[in-house]
C-alpha positions as CSV (number, residue, x, y, z in Angstrom):
1,M,64.6,-31.1,7.2
2,E,61.8,-30.4,9.8
3,I,58.4,-30.0,8.2
4,G,56.3,-29.4,11.3
5,E,55.7,-30.2,14.9
6,L,52.9,-30.9,17.4
7,Q,53.1,-30.3,21.1
8,K,52.4,-33.4,23.2
9,G,52.6,-32.4,26.9
10,K,56.2,-31.6,27.6
11,D,57.3,-33.5,24.5
12,K,57.0,-32.7,20.8
13,I,56.0,-34.8,17.8
14,I,58.2,-33.7,14.9
15,V,57.6,-34.5,11.3
16,A,60.7,-34.4,9.2
17,L,62.3,-35.5,5.9
18,K,65.3,-37.6,6.6
19,E,67.9,-39.3,4.4
20,F,69.5,-42.7,5.1
21,K,71.8,-44.6,2.7
22,G,70.9,-42.3,-0.1
23,K,67.1,-42.8,0.3
24,E,64.6,-40.2,1.5
25,Y,62.2,-41.0,4.3
26,I,59.4,-39.3,6.3
27,D,60.0,-39.5,10.0
28,I,57.2,-38.8,12.6
29,R,58.8,-39.1,16.0
30,T,58.4,-38.0,19.6
31,H,61.2,-35.7,20.9
32,F,62.0,-34.6,24.5
33,E,63.9,-31.5,25.6
34,S,67.3,-32.1,27.1
35,N,68.6,-30.0,30.0
36,E,70.6,-28.0,27.5
37,G,67.4,-27.1,25.6
38,D,68.0,-29.4,22.6
39,W,65.1,-31.6,21.2
40,I,66.3,-35.2,21.3
41,P,64.5,-38.0,19.3
42,T,63.1,-41.0,21.1
43,K,62.4,-44.5,19.8
44,K,58.7,-43.7,19.8
45,G,57.9,-42.9,16.2
46,I,57.5,-44.2,12.6
47,T,59.6,-43.8,9.5
48,F,58.3,-44.6,6.0
49,S,59.1,-44.0,2.4
50,P,57.5,-41.1,0.4
51,E,55.9,-43.8,-1.8
52,S,53.7,-44.7,1.2
53,L,52.7,-41.1,2.0
54,D,49.4,-41.2,0.1
55,E,48.4,-44.4,1.8
56,M,49.3,-42.9,5.2
57,I,47.2,-39.8,4.4
58,D,44.2,-42.0,3.5
59,I,44.6,-44.0,6.8
60,L,44.7,-40.7,8.8
61,K,41.6,-39.4,6.9
62,T,39.8,-42.6,7.7
63,A,40.7,-42.2,11.4
64,K,39.6,-38.6,11.3
65,K,36.2,-39.6,9.8
66,K,35.7,-42.3,12.4
67,V,36.4,-39.8,15.2
68,S,34.1,-37.3,13.7
69,D,31.3,-39.9,13.3
70,K,31.6,-40.9,17.0
71,E,31.3,-37.2,18.1
72,K,27.9,-36.9,16.3
């Protein structure tokens, strides 16, 4: 189930909920558009369990703060 996407040049970064062997995962992956217009996933990405989501959000918030601090 696709949650959202972010344009990255000609490609897209797609955030999705995936299931593998009965377990749910969060997948953040770069996709490219095929000649037929379909979005195809690449090997460039990360997959992690929902239990790690809060930790990932904290890491991204820290990254955002560091970028904001450098801009000042």
